[in-house]
BAFI-3210 file (N, C-alpha, C; in Angstrom, 3 decimals, decimal comma, padded with zeros to 6 digits):
// residues 266
n [1|2|3|4|5|6|7|8|9|10|11|12|13|14|15|16|17|18|19|20|21|22|23|24|25|26|27|28|29|30|31|32|33|34|35|36|37|38|39|40|41|42|43|44|45|46|47|48|49|50|51|52|53|54|55|56|57|58|59|60|61|62|63|64|65|66|67|68|69|70|71|72|73|74|75|76|77|78|79|80|81|82|83|84|85|86|87|88|89|90|91|92|93|94|95|96|97|98|99|100|101|102|103|104|105|106|107|108|109|110|111|112|113|114|115|116|117|118|119|120|121|122|123|124|125|126|127|128|129|130|131|132|133|134|135|136|137|138|139|140|141|142|143|144|145|146|147|148|149|150|151|152|153|154|155|156|157|158|159|160|161|162|163|164|165|166|167|168|169|170|171|172|173|174|175|176|177|178|179|180|181|182|183|184|185|186|187|188|189|190|191|192|193|194|195|196|197|198|199|200|201|202|203|204|205|206|207|208|209|210|211|212|213|214|215|216|217|218|219|220|221|222|223|224|225|226|227|228|229|230|231|232|233|234|235|236|237|238|239|240|241|242|243|244|245|246|247|248|249|250|251|252|253|254|255|256|257|258|259|260|261|262|263|264|265|266]
n.u [000,841|000,528|-000,168|-001,318|-004,410|-007,516|-010,119|-012,721|-015,284|-017,984|-020,274|-022,335|-023,685|-023,974|-023,121|-021,473|-019,907|-017,205|-017,818|-020,338|-022,226|-025,259|-026,181|-028,306|-031,504|-033,955|-036,269|-035,429|-035,226|-033,969|-030,589|-027,987|-025,508|-022,373|-020,010|-016,659|-014,535|-011,269|-009,834|-010,808|-009,854|-007,393|-008,011|-009,897|-008,690|-006,003|-003,134|-002,040|001,051|002,149|000,658|-001,775|-002,554|-005,272|-006,198|-005,131|-006,535|-009,204|-008,971|-008,286|-010,697|-012,386|-011,324|-011,961|-014,710|-015,245|-012,945|-012,131|-013,469|-012,502|-009,794|-009,554|-009,627|-010,281|-013,226|-013,352|-014,195|-015,094|-016,568|-015,557|-013,086|-013,263|-015,781|-018,749|-020,556|-023,205|-023,966|-025,801|-024,922|-022,999|-020,284|-018,514|-019,178|-018,705|-016,080|-015,729|-014,684|-016,546|-018,699|-018,626|-017,757|-019,220|-020,798|-020,727|-018,562|-018,608|-019,369|-020,821|-021,710|-022,972|-025,012|-025,166|-025,887|-027,997|-030,160|-029,777|-027,074|-025,779|-023,085|-021,839|-019,280|-016,832|-016,399|-014,207|-013,744|-012,354|-009,773|-008,870|-006,258|-004,367|-001,255|-000,204|001,294|001,017|-001,699|-001,835|-000,341|-002,018|-004,176|-003,082|-002,896|-004,205|-006,902|-008,002|-006,885|-006,016|-004,334|-001,288|-001,844|-004,478|-004,650|-002,125|001,017|001,338|-001,261|-002,455|-001,369|-002,789|-005,364|-004,865|-004,165|-006,611|-008,159|-006,854|-006,782|-008,808|-011,466|-014,740|-016,808|-019,621|-021,923|-022,407|-023,726|-025,636|-028,280|-027,539|-029,165|-031,722|-031,174|-031,545|-031,123|-029,260|-030,100|-028,447|-027,225|-029,487|-029,664|-026,988|-026,333|-028,009|-026,818|-024,314|-025,094|-026,485|-024,499|-022,432|-023,003|-025,253|-024,356|-023,987|-026,109|-028,417|-030,677|-032,856|-032,036|-032,725|-031,635|-030,478|-031,462|-031,489|-033,146|-034,990|-037,155|-039,377|-039,384|-038,358|-035,150|-033,551|-031,174|-032,282|-033,823|-031,870|-030,293|-032,083|-032,769|-030,372|-028,406|-025,870|-024,289|-024,413|-023,260|-020,654|-019,926|-020,134|-018,067|-015,852|-016,165|-017,467|-016,472|-014,812|-015,957|-016,007|-016,629|-016,902|-015,574|-016,080|-014,144|-011,977|-013,196|-014,252|-016,177|-018,486|-019,414|-020,006|-022,017|-024,011|-024,587|-025,553|-027,834|-029,473|-029,760|-031,416|-033,874|-034,719|-036,710|-038,144]
n.v [-001,197|002,166|004,573|006,359|005,435|007,182|007,001|004,800|004,504|004,387|005,538|003,515|002,017|-000,530|-003,887|-004,987|-004,272|-006,165|-008,434|-007,531|-009,045|-010,773|-009,599|-007,957|-007,319|-006,794|-006,119|-004,571|-002,034|000,620|000,330|002,130|002,965|001,817|000,470|-000,688|-003,198|-002,983|-005,178|-005,709|-003,637|-003,911|-005,627|-004,100|-001,595|-002,041|-003,710|-006,750|-008,553|-009,842|-009,071|-010,394|-010,359|-010,438|-009,371|-006,783|-005,731|-005,781|-004,062|-001,724|-001,391|-000,711|001,751|003,148|003,190|004,585|006,484|007,738|006,427|003,876|004,184|005,327|008,155|011,680|012,980|015,056|018,534|020,205|020,758|018,798|020,237|019,700|018,857|019,085|022,157|021,939|019,583|017,484|016,930|017,691|018,735|016,320|013,864|014,226|013,721|011,061|008,374|006,783|008,480|010,084|008,312|006,002|002,884|001,010|001,715|003,231|005,840|008,700|007,262|005,081|003,722|006,087|007,928|009,561|011,186|011,764|011,448|012,171|013,546|014,020|013,227|011,010|007,415|004,988|002,712|002,425|002,476|000,012|-002,254|-000,294|001,489|001,325|003,113|005,415|005,841|006,376|008,741|010,412|010,559|012,048|014,461|017,759|017,434|015,385|015,662|014,335|014,320|013,373|013,317|012,640|010,169|007,987|007,083|004,268|003,379|004,649|003,175|000,821|001,647|002,423|-000,064|-001,370|000,138|-000,471|-003,324|-004,427|-003,962|-005,074|-006,345|-004,920|-004,975|-007,576|-008,608|-006,864|-005,116|-002,289|-000,332|-000,616|-001,067|-003,513|-006,795|-009,246|-012,415|-014,781|-017,965|-019,089|-021,114|-021,679|-019,145|-019,001|-020,942|-019,756|-017,389|-018,353|-019,730|-017,941|-015,008|-014,791|-014,975|-012,453|-010,967|-012,423|-015,137|-014,326|-011,913|-009,672|-008,838|-006,413|-003,081|-000,493|001,564|004,707|007,089|005,438|003,749|000,620|-000,886|-003,459|-006,153|-007,451|-005,351|-003,439|-004,918|-005,368|-002,763|-001,358|-002,991|-002,928|-001,411|-003,032|-005,342|-004,436|-004,097|-006,692|-007,837|-006,395|-005,627|-003,503|-000,186|000,620|-001,142|-004,499|-006,254|-009,189|-010,190|-011,428|-011,539|-013,291|-015,540|-014,933|-013,062|-014,424|-015,972|-013,889|-012,648|-014,634|-014,676|-012,064|-012,238|-014,077|-012,608|-010,537|-011,732|-011,861|-010,775|-007,509]
n.w [000,000|-000,860|000,281|003,194|004,596|004,368|005,364|006,584|005,783|003,539|001,056|-000,820|-003,800|-004,602|-003,736|-000,644|002,457|003,863|006,535|007,226|006,038|006,108|008,422|008,283|006,716|004,087|005,526|007,548|006,672|004,491|003,439|002,943|003,709|004,491|006,734|006,812|008,188|009,797|009,045|006,542|005,083|003,713|001,587|000,210|-000,416|-000,651|-002,164|-003,689|-002,973|-005,172|-007,732|-009,932|-013,458|-013,779|-011,310|-011,553|-013,778|-012,896|-010,722|-012,078|-013,415|-011,311|-010,620|-012,932|-012,628|-010,111|-008,927|-006,513|-004,441|-004,920|-004,386|-001,925|-001,537|-001,204|-002,690|-005,649|-005,432|-007,340|-010,620|-013,396|-015,507|-018,248|-018,654|-020,509|-020,843|-021,475|-020,382|-018,045|-015,513|-012,500|-010,361|-008,288|-009,538|-012,233|-012,586|-012,756|-014,769|-016,101|-016,332|-018,585|-020,560|-020,316|-019,196|-021,123|-022,516|-024,792|-024,925|-026,371|-028,495|-027,597|-025,002|-023,601|-025,511|-025,353|-022,961|-019,364|-018,952|-021,200|-023,003|-025,378|-025,735|-026,977|-026,663|-025,024|-026,337|-028,701|-027,866|-027,193|-026,942|-027,228|-026,581|-023,287|-021,754|-023,243|-022,956|-020,194|-020,127|-021,604|-019,855|-017,851|-019,055|-020,120|-020,925|-019,405|-016,848|-014,472|-011,543|-009,752|-007,082|-007,072|-008,526|-008,321|-009,967|-010,121|-009,697|-011,834|-013,885|-013,633|-014,340|-016,987|-018,033|-017,805|-019,620|-022,015|-022,057|-020,526|-021,156|-022,162|-024,821|-024,576|-026,049|-026,709|-024,585|-023,674|-025,154|-026,821|-027,789|-026,686|-024,056|-022,836|-021,497|-023,238|-023,111|-021,079|-019,917|-017,825|-015,903|-015,263|-014,333|-012,099|-010,493|-009,999|-008,699|-006,420|-005,059|-004,682|-004,883|-003,259|-000,660|000,394|-000,703|-000,364|-001,128|-002,650|-003,549|-002,111|000,268|000,727|000,270|-001,943|-002,495|-002,665|-001,059|-000,533|-002,702|-003,843|-004,427|-005,417|-005,970|-008,224|-009,277|-010,040|-011,859|-013,942|-014,730|-015,264|-016,785|-018,033|-016,307|-013,975|-014,992|-015,339|-012,650|-011,694|-013,087|-012,122|-009,449|-006,802|-006,178|-003,153|-001,344|000,020|-002,223|-004,122|-007,373|-010,727|-012,683|-013,051|-013,992|-016,384|-018,890|-019,758|-017,620|-015,863|-017,323|-017,308|-014,572|-014,306|-015,957|-014,564|-012,201|-012,990|-013,038|-010,485|-007,615|-007,941]
ca.u [000,000|001,413|-000,579|-002,136|-005,826|-008,155|-011,355|-013,197|-016,723|-018,305|-021,618|-022,253|-024,919|-024,020|-022,162|-021,546|-018,606|-016,918|-018,192|-021,719|-023,134|-026,167|-026,556|-029,525|-032,242|-034,796|-037,268|-034,839|-035,193|-032,945|-029,221|-027,145|-024,231|-021,717|-018,658|-015,933|-013,593|-009,860|-009,366|-011,221|-009,211|-006,349|-008,648|-010,638|-007,855|-004,610|-002,759|-001,273|002,490|002,385|-000,649|-002,004|-003,154|-006,702|-006,410|-004,813|-007,600|-010,399|-008,665|-008,425|-012,117|-012,974|-010,882|-012,802|-016,044|-015,224|-011,562|-011,881|-013,895|-011,601|-008,436|-009,610|-009,274|-011,390|-013,761|-013,175|-015,303|-015,462|-016,947|-014,383|-012,942|-013,606|-017,181|-019,461|-021,490|-024,565|-024,232|-026,778|-024,307|-022,074|-019,571|-017,553|-019,525|-018,175|-014,694|-015,718|-014,479|-017,769|-019,716|-018,596|-017,476|-020,269|-020,546|-020,476|-017,280|-018,814|-019,690|-021,960|-022,154|-023,565|-026,206|-025,176|-026,120|-029,080|-030,511|-029,133|-025,624|-025,229|-022,099|-021,297|-017,885|-016,704|-016,025|-012,825|-013,697|-011,329|-008,443|-008,509|-004,987|-003,470|-000,103|-000,668|002,016|000,400|-002,996|-001,560|000,079|-003,220|-004,990|-002,410|-002,947|-005,202|-008,280|-008,481|-006,447|-005,857|-003,041|-000,749|-002,536|-005,738|-004,338|-000,670|001,486|001,060|-002,707|-002,751|-001,006|-003,907|-006,433|-004,450|-004,259|-008,029|-008,603|-006,254|-006,962|-009,840|-012,817|-015,449|-017,775|-020,886|-023,035|-022,667|-024,477|-026,711|-028,678|-027,162|-030,248|-032,858|-030,607|-032,089|-030,164|-029,269|-030,135|-027,447|-027,633|-030,092|-029,344|-025,628|-026,400|-028,602|-025,800|-023,316|-025,683|-026,825|-023,299|-021,470|-023,588|-026,255|-023,714|-024,249|-027,352|-029,562|-031,090|-033,805|-031,452|-033,369|-031,047|-030,167|-032,385|-030,876|-034,171|-035,228|-038,511|-040,364|-039,187|-037,360|-034,113|-032,823|-030,305|-033,091|-034,199|-030,715|-029,866|-033,036|-032,811|-029,067|-027,597|-024,493|-023,613|-024,286|-022,276|-019,340|-019,627|-019,911|-016,737|-014,757|-016,461|-017,914|-015,412|-014,952|-016,514|-015,388|-017,458|-016,133|-015,844|-015,976|-013,255|-011,136|-013,975|-014,596|-017,436|-019,656|-019,912|-020,611|-023,258|-025,007|-024,987|-026,377|-029,119|-030,292|-030,057|-032,532|-035,133|-035,037|-037,762|-037,825]
ca.v [000,000|003,291|005,780|006,170|005,453|008,362|006,700|003,439|004,527|004,770|005,425|002,662|001,684|-001,967|-004,626|-004,797|-004,378|-007,424|-008,490|-007,131|-009,961|-011,532|-008,907|-007,188|-007,688|-005,728|-005,711|-003,609|-000,715|000,889|000,301|002,770|003,378|000,657|000,606|-001,950|-003,411|-002,788|-006,388|-005,636|-002,485|-004,353|-006,157|-003,066|-000,492|-002,426|-004,440|-007,951|-008,461|-010,297|-008,934|-011,036|-009,482|-010,403|-008,390|-005,453|-005,271|-005,490|-002,844|-000,628|-001,201|000,014|003,144|003,684|003,366|005,693|006,364|008,152|005,331|002,745|004,471|005,934|009,571|012,613|013,304|016,457|019,418|021,005|020,072|018,573|021,352|019,301|018,422|020,068|023,036|021,495|018,343|017,584|016,615|018,683|018,302|015,216|012,768|014,504|013,254|009,610|008,011|006,224|009,496|010,520|007,214|005,008|001,519|000,211|002,225|003,803|007,252|009,239|006,313|003,938|003,962|007,496|008,774|010,467|011,101|012,649|011,256|012,528|014,634|014,167|012,770|009,656|006,408|004,509|001,395|002,456|002,411|-001,376|-002,626|000,859|001,512|001,710|004,322|006,537|006,073|007,032|010,114|011,139|010,785|013,110|015,686|018,766|017,024|014,547|016,435|013,542|014,580|012,258|013,302|011,936|008,800|007,970|006,448|002,833|003,254|005,052|002,050|-000,127|002,217|002,324|-001,478|-001,659|000,760|-001,184|-004,779|-004,907|-003,717|-006,154|-005,899|-004,939|-005,231|-009,017|-008,979|-005,900|-004,386|-000,908|000,567|-000,734|-001,304|-004,757|-007,900|-010,381|-013,422|-015,830|-019,259|-018,799|-022,177|-021,426|-017,926|-019,346|-021,652|-018,780|-016,468|-019,031|-020,209|-016,846|-013,691|-014,850|-014,855|-011,092|-010,393|-013,271|-015,964|-013,609|-010,637|-008,556|-008,615|-004,988|-002,261|000,799|002,477|005,977|007,635|004,372|002,904|-000,406|-001,130|-004,655|-006,680|-007,663|-004,043|-002,821|-005,719|-005,171|-001,363|-000,888|-004,213|-002,620|-001,009|-004,191|-006,224|-003,893|-004,348|-008,128|-008,108|-005,690|-005,293|-002,131|000,559|001,033|-002,188|-005,802|-007,044|-010,070|-010,011|-012,668|-011,373|-014,475|-016,593|-014,475|-012,324|-015,281|-016,274|-012,657|-012,453|-015,572|-014,188|-010,888|-012,672|-014,609|-011,537|-009,731|-012,459|-011,816|-009,785|-006,098]
ca.w [000,000|-001,086|000,980|004,392|004,266|004,925|006,071|006,413|005,611|002,186|000,537|-001,993|-004,474|-004,859|-002,935|000,806|003,086|004,548|007,927|007,448|005,366|006,937|009,650|008,089|005,518|003,572|006,483|008,482|006,052|003,501|003,936|001,944|004,255|005,052|007,254|006,737|009,281|009,470|008,374|005,134|004,458|002,790|000,375|-000,512|-000,895|-000,771|-003,369|-003,347|-003,210|-006,535|-008,379|-011,220|-014,456|-013,472|-010,254|-012,078|-014,661|-012,103|-009,957|-013,026|-013,672|-010,179|-010,755|-014,018|-012,056|-009,152|-008,473|-005,127|-003,574|-005,140|-003,914|-000,596|-001,664|-001,107|-004,019|-006,061|-005,060|-008,502|-011,851|-014,248|-016,461|-019,615|-018,734|-021,335|-020,147|-021,772|-019,677|-016,961|-014,230|-011,965|-009,177|-008,303|-010,450|-013,571|-012,614|-012,946|-016,175|-016,654|-016,509|-019,982|-021,498|-020,185|-018,748|-022,331|-023,011|-026,131|-024,816|-027,107|-029,519|-026,920|-024,206|-023,226|-026,687|-024,986|-021,554|-018,394|-018,953|-022,513|-023,036|-026,722|-025,714|-027,491|-025,694|-024,986|-026,959|-029,732|-027,251|-026,904|-027,548|-027,329|-025,690|-021,957|-021,327|-023,950|-022,308|-018,908|-020,424|-022,001|-018,668|-017,093|-019,840|-019,741|-021,193|-018,310|-015,675|-013,257|-010,935|-008,968|-005,793|-007,295|-008,940|-008,468|-011,196|-010,095|-009,876|-013,202|-014,746|-013,579|-015,147|-018,386|-018,404|-017,991|-020,871|-023,135|-022,097|-019,623|-021,632|-022,839|-025,818|-023,849|-026,972|-026,730|-023,391|-023,477|-026,353|-026,535|-028,207|-025,771|-022,725|-022,320|-021,453|-024,157|-022,067|-021,006|-019,377|-016,525|-014,945|-014,778|-013,549|-010,808|-009,708|-009,568|-007,729|-005,169|-004,362|-004,489|-004,633|-002,191|000,646|000,856|-001,219|-000,085|-002,267|-003,500|-003,942|-001,412|001,586|000,832|-000,511|-002,218|-002,980|-001,978|-001,053|-000,572|-003,873|-003,604|-005,439|-005,029|-007,029|-009,418|-009,812|-010,679|-013,003|-015,028|-015,157|-015,737|-016,874|-018,402|-015,067|-013,100|-015,618|-014,993|-011,243|-011,542|-013,637|-011,443|-008,063|-006,561|-005,485|-001,772|-000,484|-000,213|-003,134|-004,997|-008,797|-011,494|-013,835|-013,228|-014,637|-017,716|-019,049|-019,949|-016,279|-015,359|-018,080|-016,799|-013,251|-014,562|-016,506|-013,479|-011,246|-013,508|-012,817|-009,064|-007,294|-008,118]
c.u [000,869|001,042|-001,308|-003,599|-006,504|-009,410|-011,762|-014,704|-017,079|-019,795|-021,545|-023,627|-025,030|-022,958|-022,340|-020,186|-018,453|-017,323|-019,616|-022,707|-023,973|-026,632|-027,844|-030,242|-033,199|-035,821|-036,741|-034,711|-034,040|-031,567|-028,315|-025,706|-023,573|-020,345|-017,955|-014,861|-012,167|-009,308|-009,708|-010,500|-008,181|-006,946|-009,276|-009,713|-006,379|-004,315|-001,911|000,214|002,850|001,060|-000,706|-002,575|-004,651|-006,996|-006,189|-005,955|-008,878|-010,180|-008,778|-009,874|-012,819|-012,549|-011,715|-014,198|-016,070|-013,873|-011,368|-012,390|-012,968|-010,260|-008,396|-009,107|-010,508|-011,918|-013,501|-014,406|-015,824|-015,994|-015,710|-014,284|-013,301|-015,052|-017,981|-020,479|-022,933|-024,931|-025,130|-026,182|-023,403|-021,362|-018,740|-017,888|-018,972|-016,724|-014,603|-015,558|-015,773|-018,795|-019,759|-018,518|-018,427|-019,824|-020,293|-019,228|-017,393|-019,274|-020,937|-022,461|-022,834|-024,824|-026,300|-025,294|-027,263|-029,313|-029,649|-027,624|-024,990|-024,259|-021,621|-019,867|-017,815|-016,257|-014,557|-012,668|-012,610|-009,917|-008,035|-007,229|-003,993|-002,330|-000,504|000,037|001,411|-000,965|-002,794|-001,158|-001,113|-004,083|-004,382|-002,543|-004,110|-006,648|-008,866|-008,074|-006,360|-004,443|-002,557|-001,367|-003,878|-005,486|-002,834|-000,256|001,183|-000,427|-003,117|-002,418|-002,115|-005,066|-006,106|-004,532|-005,706|-008,526|-008,093|-006,688|-008,125|-011,266|-013,421|-016,389|-019,160|-022,060|-023,340|-023,617|-025,682|-027,008|-028,458|-028,221|-031,400|-032,430|-031,251|-031,041|-030,350|-029,082|-029,050|-028,051|-028,171|-029,765|-027,940|-025,598|-026,990|-027,580|-024,749|-023,891|-025,914|-025,594|-022,285|-022,169|-024,540|-025,649|-023,940|-025,651|-028,593|-030,009|-032,073|-033,279|-032,007|-032,810|-030,721|-030,999|-031,785|-031,871|-034,286|-036,707|-039,573|-040,271|-038,083|-036,358|-033,254|-031,861|-031,092|-033,499|-033,063|-030,285|-030,791|-032,976|-031,507|-028,109|-026,148|-023,688|-023,380|-023,285|-020,864|-018,959|-019,435|-018,506|-015,621|-014,961|-016,912|-016,858|-015,758|-015,569|-015,893|-016,307|-016,556|-016,405|-015,544|-015,017|-012,413|-011,856|-014,516|-015,962|-018,657|-020,263|-020,601|-021,951|-024,358|-025,511|-025,884|-027,770|-030,023|-030,681|-031,271|-033,878|-035,564|-036,062|-037,275|-038,652]
c.v [001,237|004,529|005,429|006,277|006,596|008,037|005,274|003,395|005,062|004,653|004,585|002,334|000,202|-002,629|-004,376|-004,998|-005,712|-007,332|-008,084|-008,091|-010,712|-010,818|-008,115|-007,700|-006,584|-005,247|-004,666|-002,219|-000,560|000,911|000,851|002,928|002,198|001,044|-000,728|-002,000|-003,128|-003,999|-006,366|-004,540|-002,904|-004,856|-005,047|-002,030|-000,854|-003,109|-005,645|-007,772|-008,876|-010,256|-009,668|-010,018|-009,355|-009,368|-006,977|-004,902|-004,956|-004,241|-001,617|-000,336|-000,467|001,482|003,843|004,013|004,593|005,675|006,773|007,107|004,133|002,939|005,140|007,368|010,424|012,916|014,763|017,280|020,214|020,120|019,947|019,673|020,989|018,843|019,482|020,886|022,596|020,208|018,544|017,356|017,763|018,088|017,054|014,121|012,981|014,085|011,743|009,299|007,572|007,310|010,034|009,340|006,031|003,655|000,595|000,680|002,918|005,254|007,639|008,318|005,091|004,317|005,420|008,427|009,754|010,329|011,980|012,509|011,619|013,705|014,942|013,691|011,313|008,700|006,025|003,182|001,316|002,373|000,992|-001,728|-001,491|000,750|002,063|002,950|005,560|006,872|006,818|008,491|010,973|011,484|011,838|014,470|016,585|018,333|016,199|015,101|015,632|013,716|013,352|012,208|012,590|010,448|008,729|007,114|004,953|002,562|003,627|003,930|000,998|000,361|002,109|000,884|-001,868|-001,098|-000,034|-002,644|-005,309|-004,694|-004,989|-005,537|-005,999|-005,251|-006,713|-009,429|-008,084|-005,234|-002,897|000,090|000,553|-000,839|-002,519|-005,856|-008,831|-011,613|-014,470|-017,116|-019,048|-019,863|-021,994|-020,173|-018,163|-020,021|-020,691|-017,890|-017,156|-019,444|-019,115|-015,561|-013,681|-014,743|-013,466|-010,615|-011,219|-014,021|-015,253|-012,238|-009,436|-008,308|-007,147|-004,216|-000,875|001,831|003,732|006,324|006,553|003,450|001,898|-000,492|-002,279|-005,053|-006,855|-006,368|-003,447|-003,579|-005,513|-003,755|-000,887|-002,065|-003,968|-002,204|-002,216|-005,191|-005,743|-004,185|-005,832|-008,486|-007,555|-005,469|-003,847|-001,382|000,872|000,025|-003,528|-006,699|-007,908|-009,691|-011,314|-012,557|-012,618|-015,583|-016,181|-013,834|-013,207|-015,657|-015,053|-012,398|-013,382|-015,138|-012,963|-011,306|-013,227|-013,528|-010,723|-010,422|-012,397|-010,723|-008,342|-005,208]
c.w [000,000|-000,269|002,269|003,998|005,018|005,730|005,818|006,207|004,239|001,919|-000,714|-002,522|-004,772|-004,009|-001,454|001,416|003,797|006,008|008,216|006,826|006,379|008,186|009,515|006,862|005,162|004,592|007,446|007,875|005,091|004,146|002,848|002,415|004,950|005,599|007,069|007,823|008,829|008,728|006,885|004,368|003,404|001,487|-000,461|-001,146|-001,064|-002,097|-002,972|-003,652|-004,628|-007,310|-009,724|-012,198|-014,213|-012,399|-010,773|-012,919|-013,888|-011,246|-010,850|-013,348|-012,542|-010,183|-011,831|-013,495|-011,144|-008,446|-007,016|-004,129|-003,711|-004,448|-002,548|-000,610|-001,397|-002,507|-004,374|-005,695|-006,249|-009,625|-012,731|-015,305|-017,892|-019,756|-019,488|-020,536|-020,348|-021,050|-018,473|-015,581|-013,766|-010,768|-009,380|-009,312|-011,853|-013,712|-012,761|-014,430|-016,824|-016,973|-017,933|-020,945|-021,369|-019,669|-019,928|-023,054|-024,370|-026,108|-025,580|-028,199|-028,910|-026,168|-023,778|-024,444|-026,452|-023,485|-020,666|-018,344|-020,303|-022,390|-024,448|-026,839|-026,167|-026,387|-025,772|-025,709|-028,030|-029,188|-026,886|-027,663|-027,656|-026,318|-024,334|-021,425|-021,978|-023,356|-020,992|-019,119|-020,812|-020,795|-017,752|-017,794|-019,475|-019,972|-020,050|-016,945|-014,379|-012,718|-010,164|-007,574|-005,898|-007,543|-009,150|-009,661|-011,246|-010,302|-011,292|-014,189|-014,756|-014,441|-016,632|-018,890|-018,646|-019,317|-022,070|-023,224|-021,266|-020,068|-022,225|-023,865|-025,187|-024,761|-027,108|-025,621|-023,130|-024,815|-026,095|-026,974|-027,210|-024,306|-022,055|-022,404|-022,642|-023,267|-022,213|-020,475|-017,954|-015,485|-014,380|-013,917|-012,176|-009,903|-009,173|-008,476|-006,388|-004,375|-004,079|-004,029|-003,443|-000,804|001,235|000,492|-000,908|-001,321|-003,185|-003,916|-003,204|-000,012|001,811|-000,179|-000,682|-002,730|-002,132|-002,037|-001,225|-001,767|-003,593|-004,752|-004,940|-006,150|-008,325|-010,085|-010,629|-011,937|-014,196|-015,592|-015,784|-015,879|-017,257|-017,178|-014,165|-013,673|-015,286|-013,565|-010,970|-012,033|-012,769|-009,951|-007,949|-005,764|-004,042|-000,837|-000,876|-001,027|-004,003|-006,460|-009,530|-012,677|-014,090|-013,985|-015,998|-017,829|-019,249|-018,596|-015,680|-016,034|-017,581|-015,424|-013,377|-015,028|-015,421|-012,494|-011,681|-013,359|-011,362|-008,774|-007,412|-007,209]
res [x|x|x|x|x|x|x|x|x|x|x|x|x|x|x|x|x|x|x|x|x|x|x|x|x|x|x|x|x|x|x|x|x|x|x|x|x|x|x|x|x|x|x|x|x|x|x|x|x|x|x|x|x|x|x|x|x|x|x|x|x|x|x|x|x|x|x|x|x|x|x|x|x|x|x|x|x|x|x|x|x|x|x|x|x|x|x|x|x|x|x|x|x|x|x|x|x|x|x|x|x|x|x|x|x|x|x|x|x|x|x|x|x|x|x|x|x|x|x|x|x|x|x|x|x|x|x|x|x|x|x|x|x|x|x|x|x|x|x|x|x|x|x|x|x|x|x|x|x|x|x|x|x|x|x|x|x|x|x|x|x|x|x|x|x|x|x|x|x|x|x|x|x|x|x|x|x|x|x|x|x|x|x|x|x|x|x|x|x|x|x|x|x|x|x|x|x|x|x|x|x|x|x|x|x|x|x|x|x|x|x|x|x|x|x|x|x|x|x|x|x|x|x|x|x|x|x|x|x|x|x|x|x|x|x|x|x|x|x|x|x|x|x|x|x|x|x|x|x|x|x|x|x|x|x|x|x|x|x|x|x|x|x|x|x|x]
***
């Protein structure tokens, strides 16, 4: 670990911190705020002594999702200088890679071609196979403006590796025009969910509820409404919490788990 950690408490939209699994369920009300133990800190924000490529790519994917939660940093207080004035977002969320480039990595040519996340900015899909040092240099440049205090060089290398080698063709798993799942193997997905995901989320996916104002939002709700986002989190984990990921088993396994998750109660 290269830096002192700043805090152990995070607001999250998916996943759950280690040590809290099974301690609450949907009947206990909405659970948005999770604390994780000191024992979980190493897994969530640390790095292994001999990191595999699989770990590096999933870590880079979490940085792409939300780098300050992934890296235990303070979120920016300003709107990103390159965020278009016509965009609907403001503040720290505009510093997230996914906010402009999308969960499908296609930016204005993908699911974010319209709606509240539209920016007109192209995606990163064309950077697959690109030189990782060049990607890191671009991310340090004025268009992206990520300083070493935000993302240090070793962390930036993980993000660059993800951009070059960690992306998946989301169109194989999600219809980018309708944002609907292209169904996978539900039986295999059921097996994965019941033996892995249910440890935290419960067999019906309702152990935790991320809804607001009386509206429920369970695993099934999220998987059906935003399958590209959930696919990304299944592949890489959710930043800032001890959520497992399935990158080591490949996108087909993640797709099957996503497909089954979308059949769970909403």
